[in-house]
N, C-alpha and C positions, 0 to 999 in steps of 0.2 A: 534295614540297619546299615548305617553309613560306616565310614572308616573309624570315626570317633567312637561310635557304639561298639564296633568290633574290638577296638583296642581296650575299651572298658571291660568287655566280656572276657578277653584273654587275661587281663590283669586280675579280675575278680576270680577267675577260674584258678589261677596260680595261688591266690590267697586261700581259697576254699580247700585246695588239695594239700597245701602246707599245713593248714590248721587241722585237717583230718589226720594227717600223719604225725604231727608234732604233739597232738593231744594225747597220744598213747605211748607207752614205754617201748613197745616193739615196733612202732611206726608201720611201715609198709608190710612188714612180715605178717601182721594180722591179716592183711589182704590175702596172703597165700595160705595162712593157717586156717582161716575159716572154711574155704572149700576143701582143704585137705582133711580136716576133722569130719566134715559132713560126708565126704567120700568114704572115709574109713568106716563110719557108722552104717551108711546105706549099703556099702559093698558087703560088709560082714553080715548084714541082715538078709539081703536079697540075692546074693550071688548063686546060692544053690537052686533057687527057683528060676530067676530070670537069666542066669547064666546058660540055661538050656536053650533059651530063645535067642540069646545073643552070645556068640562065642567070644566077641570082643567087648564083653560087658564092662570091663574096667574103663576102656576108652569111651564107650557110650555114656557111662555115668559121669566121668570127668567133664566131658563136653557139656552135658546137661546142667551140671552144677555151676560151672563157670558162667554159662550163658544166663541161667536163671538168676544167679546172684547179682548180675549187673542190673537187670530190670528192677529187682526188688530194692536194691540199694539206691539206684539212681532216682526212682520215683519217691522213695521215702525221704531222701535228702532234699529233693526239690519241694516236697510238700510243705516243709516248714521254712523254706528259704526266704519268703517275703517277710515273715514275721521276724526271722533272725536278722535280716538286713533292713528292718524298718527304719532305724535311725539314719542309715545311709541313704535310703530313698527319700527321707524327709529333708536331708541336708544338701543333697546334690541332684542335679537334673539327670536322673537315671530312670530309664524305662523299666517297668516291673518285670519284663521278660528276661532282663539281663541277669539278675540274681538267680532266677530259677534255672536258666540255661547254664550258668556257671556251676551250679551244684551238680547238674547232670554231667557236664563235661569233666568235672574233677573226678567223679566216679568212673567215667569212661576212660580216663587216662590210666587209672589203676587197673581197669578191665583189660586194656591193651597190654599191660605188663603181665597180667595173668595169662592172656592168650599167648604171649611170647614164651612164657615158661611152659605152657601146655604144648606149644608147637615144638619146642626143643625136646621135650619128653617124647612126643610122637615121632619126631625125626630119628631119635635114638632107637625107639622100639621098632619102627618100620624100615630102618636102614637108609634113611635119606628123605629129602623133600619130595613133595608131590606137585605136579603141574596144576592140580585143581585147587590148591591152597589159596591163590589170589581171589577165588570166589568168596572166601570167607570175609575178606575185607569189604567186598561189595555188599554182602548180606549184613555185615555188622554196621555199615552206614545206615541201612534201612532200619536196623534195630535201634540205633542211636536216635533216629528221627522218631520212632515209635515211643521210646522212653521219654524223649524230650517233650513230645506232644502231651503224653499222659502227665508228665511232671508239671508242665505249664498249667494245665487245667486243675490239677490237685492243689498247686500253690495258690491259684486264684480263689478256689473254693474254701481253702483252709482259713483264709483271712476272715471269712464270714461264718464258717461252721467249725468250731473248735473240736467237735466230736469226730471229725473226719479222720484224724490221725489213728484213732482206735479202729474205726470202720475199715480203713485201708489196711491196717495190720491184719485184721481178720480176713479180708479179701485176698491178701497175699498168701496167707496160710492155705486158704481154699484153693487158690490158683496154683500153688505148688503141687497139690495132689491132682488137679485137673489138667495139668500140663505134663507131657511125657518126659519129665526130668530124669526119673530113675527107673522107668518102665517103658518098654516099646509098645506102640499102639497095637501090635499084633496079639498081645495077651488079652485085649479087651474084646467084648462082643462087637460084631460088625457095626451095629447101629451106634454104639457109644464111640467106637473108633472114628466113624465118619463125623460125628458131632464135634469131637475134640480136634479133629483135623482142620476144622474151620477157624480155629484160633490163630491169630497172627503169631503168638508165642510158639505154638506148635510148628508153624511154617519156618520160623527162624531156627529153632532147635534142630529140626529135621534137615534143613538145608545146610546148617553148620556141620552136622555130623557127616553128611555126604561129602562136603568139601574137604574135611580133614581126613576122611577115609580114602580119598583118592578119586572120587567121582564128582562130576558137576551136579549141582542141585537140580531137582526137577523144575521145569519151567513154570508150572502152575504154582508151586510152593514159593519160588523166588518172586514171581509176580505178585502173589498175595502179600509177601513181606514188604515189598516196595510200595504197593498201593496203600496198605495200612499205615506204613511209616509216613508217607507223604500226607495222607489224610489227617493223621493224628497231629503232626506238626502244624499243618495249616489251621486245624481247629483250635489247637492250643494257643497259637499266636493271635488268632482272631478273638478268642475268648478274653485273653488278658487285655488286649487293646480296647475291647468293648467295655470291660469292667474297670478300666484304669482309674477313672475319676472316683468310683466307689471304693476301690482298693486304697487310694491315697487318703480318702476321708476316714476309712476304717483304721488305717495305720496311725 
C-alpha cells in the first residue's frame, strides 16, 4: 500500500469512526457502557466461585472483557464493510482491503480509548504505573493484526456468502465461552486447559493480563500472539487480492 492508499485508509477510518459514534445518542459512551454492563453481570454471577481462584478477579474480568470486545466488534464491522462501501468501490479506484481495514481501525481507536480508561483505573487501584505496561502496546499490535486478518477474510467471503453474518455471530458466541474471558484456565481440567491455551485469543488475553498486572508476558504466549497476527494479516491481504476481480463483479 503506497502513500495514496494509506491516506485513503486514514480518511475512511475517520469516516467510519465518526459514523459509528454519531449514529447513536450517547456516542462514544456506548463504547464504555457495553463492557461496564457486561462486567457487572459477569462479576455478580461468578465472583463467589471464581473469586476464590483469582483474588484480583475484578481486574482479571475487566481486562478479558475489554480485549474480547475488540475482536468481536472489529471482525463484525469488517465482515459487512465491502457491501456497505460497495458504491464507493464502484465509483473510485479503491482497493477492497481499504474499507475492511478502515472498519477494523475505527474499532481499534475506540479500543485504545477503552484501554486508556482501564489503565487509569488500574493506576488508581495499584497506586501508580507499572514498567511492564508498555508490553501491552506490543501485544495489542499483534492483536490488531490478528483481528485485521480475520476481518479481511470475512469481508471477502461475505460478498459471496450472505449467511456468513449469522454463522460468525454464532461462532463469536461460542468463542466467548471457549476463551478465558471470565474464567481462569486453572479451573478447567488439564487437557481442556492445554487445548484452549493453543488459541491466539487466549495468548493475547493472558499476555495482556500479565502486562497490566506488573509482569512481562511469557515468551511463548507473546510469540504465539505475534506469529498468529502476522500470519492472519498476510493471509487476509493475499485472499482479498486473489479475489479482487470476483469481488468487484459481485458488488
